[in-house]
N, C-alpha and C positions, 0 to 999 in steps of 0.2 A: 376427898374426902365424904363419908357418908352423910346425906343430907335427910332428915325426917321430915316430911310436910304434913302439918296439920291443918285442915280445913275449918274454917269457923263461919257458921251461917245456919240457915234453917235446914235441920237435917233432913227431912224428908224430901225437899228439892236437891239437896246435895247428893244423896243417895241414888235418886232417881237419875242424875247425871252420871254417876259413878258405875251404876249398871249398864248403862250404854258401852262404857268403854273397859268393863271389866278390871276396875281398879279398885284396890282395897286400902284406902287411907283413912287414917283418924279424921274422927269429926267432933268438934265441939260445938254443941248446939249453941245457937245464938237466936231468939224467937224474933227480934227487932230490927228494922232498917232504916238507916240514916239517909235520906233522898239528897241527891244533888240542891233539891229546892229548900231543904229544911236550913235554917239560922244555926250555923255549926255549934256555937257555944250552947245554945240553948238545946239543941237536939241531942248533945254528948249528956248533959244533965239529966235530960228528962228520959232518954232512950239507953237506960243502962244495961238492956240485954242486946244491945245492937252488936253487929258483927266487929263493927270499928271497936267500940268501949271493950269487949270481951277480949278481943286480938290485943289490944295494947296491955289490959291487965295479965294476960299470959305471960307476956315479957317482965312486968313488973314482979310478978311472982317467981320468975324463976323458972317457968313451964316451958317457955319458948325462949330462942336465942335473938330472934326477930321476928316482926312484925311486916308483913307487906301488903298492900291494899291499893285496890285501884277506886276507891271510893272518893267521897267528898274531902278534897285538899285541906279544907278548913276544919273539916269535922276530924281528920287524923291529927293535924296540929294540934286542936283543941284536945282531942283526948290524950295525946301525947304528953302536952304541957300540963294537963291537970293530973294524970295519974303517972306519969315517969318524973315528972318536975324537970326543970331548966338546968342545965349545968351552971353550978355557981357563977356568978358574974354576967351571965348571960340574959340580956333582956327579952331576945325575940329569938326562937329556932330559926334557921332557914333552910331552903332547899338549893342544894347545889348540883348542876347539870354538868357532866365532864364531855367536853367535845375531844373525841379521839380522831386526831388526823395520822397520815402516816409519818409526818415530821415532827409532829408537836401535840401534846395533850395540855388542855386548858380549861379550868373549873370556872363556871359562871356562876355567881350566887348573889343574889337571891333569885330564882325563877318563879316563884309565884306564892311564897309563904305570907309576906307580908307587901301590901299594896303601897301603903302608907309607912315610911321610916324616918326617923331622927338618924343626924350626922353619927351620934354615937353608937348606934345600931349597926349602922354600914362599918364602921370601925370594927365590931364584933364580927360581922360576917366576913371581914378580912381576916382577922385572928383565926377564926374558925376555917376558913379555906386554907389558909397556910398550913395550919395543923394537919389537916385532912390530907392536902398533897404531900407533905412531908413525910407523916406517918405510913400512909397508905400507898403512894407511889415513890417514896424514897426522894423526892425532889429536894434538894438541900437550898435552904433559905429561898422559899418561893417568892418570884416576883409577883408583886400585887399592883393591878393596874384598876383605876378609876373609871367606869363607864361615863363619857361625856360627849358631847357634840364637837370637840376640838381637844388638840392636844395641850393647849396653852392653859395654865394655871387658872386664868380668869374667865375660862370658857364654863359653860353650864348653868343650872339653875341655882339657886341659893342652897339647896340640900348638896348640891355636888360641889360647890365652891367650899363650902363649911366643912364639907367632910375632908376635901382636900388637904385643908389646914391641919385637921386632927391626925390624918395619916402621916403627913411628914414628919409627925413628931410622936409616932406611935412605936418607934423601933422594929417596925417589918420592914421588909424590904419593897418597900414602896418605889414604883418607878414613874409615877405621876398619871396623868390622866391618858385613856385610850380609846380610840373609837369602835364602833361596830366592826369595821373592817379588819380589826386588828386581832380577832379570834382565830383567823386563818394564818397570821404572823407569830413568829416565835419572840412577841414583844413581853409577854408576862405568862405566869402560871396560872393565875387567878385574876378574874376578873369580878369587881364588886359593883351591885348596883340595887337598887330596891326592887321588888318583887313586882311590882306592876310593869317596869320598863323590861325588867329579865323575861316576864313571861312572853311579852309582846315579841321580843327578839326572839325569843326561843321557837316561838308559833311562825313568826315570819319564816324562819329559817326552815322548818317542816315544810310550809306552803311552798317555799324556793326549791326544793328538793324535789316535791311533787310536779312542780311547774317544768321543772328541767326535764324530768323522765317522760312527761308527756309530749313536751317540744320535740324531744328526740324522737319518739315514736313518730310522729305525725311526719316529722321532716323525712325521714327514712322510709315511711310508707309512700311519699311522695317522690322519692328520690333513690330507686331501688340499689342504685351504682353505690350508696353511700355504706349499704350492708356491712361489706366489707371493713371500712374503716371503724364502723361500730363495733365490729366484733374484735378488733385489735384494741380497741380502747375501753371492753367492756369491763375488763378486771378494775381498771384505774377509776371509771366512771363509779363503778358498784362501791368501791370502797369510799369514794369522795360522798356518795349520796347518802351510805349507810351511817356516817357520822350526824346526819341530820335526822334520821329515821328513830322515832322514840321506841320502835318494837326492838331494835338492836340494842338498847341500852336497858329494857326491862323496865327500871324505875330508878328514882334518884333518892340519895341520903336526905333524912331530915336532921340536919346538924344542929347540936345545941341542946339535947335531950339527955336524960340518963337511959338510955336504952337504943336498939338498934332498931329504926323505922325506915322502912324502903315505900316511897310512895309511887305507884305507877299512873300511868296517863290514862285518862277517864275513858279513852278510848280502844284502850289495851286488849287484845285479841290474844289467842294463846300461846302465840309465839314469843311476845313481849312479857307474858306472867313468867313463861317457862326460864 
């Protein structure tokens, strides 16, 4: 399908970059910038002509079908909540990251939008994740797992234990507690956690992928005879590592607001944005 890209930001800077690449894309001028150091809610209210606020409002006015940003996650969430509004019944929007493995896909939600959560909010994350996997990927009755430090119902902190009780009576296809190692297993289609834990887990995975690559390179350099084995496993290793590489995913959806909002990694380069 034909996709029209509209760039939002300071016109003079964008035009200077477009000239380098002989590109002719539409530009919507936004004179202000929300920095990563800004307090998100305050910045969104004060900097109404920032690229984040202007971009979100394009979606609100129906002038854009989706907004994609690699800017401050907190600011994008605040702008989306303030201007697009939350879906009825949702207390807090959440970010969902899809792990795509050759044998299985699983959605981890939340991965950074909400550091502190209430049990009722985790249940809502589960509901949003279930709907997302069903409507977008065709998964019937998605299995919901609750991230914890053990499979037993009594394991986990107070938040996890209280959420477990609510999910049991939620009407969702709740399969119980799962551990971080279950991401690579076909035990659930959606794994629910608070944004702090989810973000740490996601970034640990990113670091693990980088560590594996560097370790393999160093091993092969020291033992040249392993190059043949490495070439044989190259395709499989690349697929496994790509599942942890944010640039392969582009961005993650902000679920729970009345509009399509995609948040990309703050370190995104051209490949991820594309």
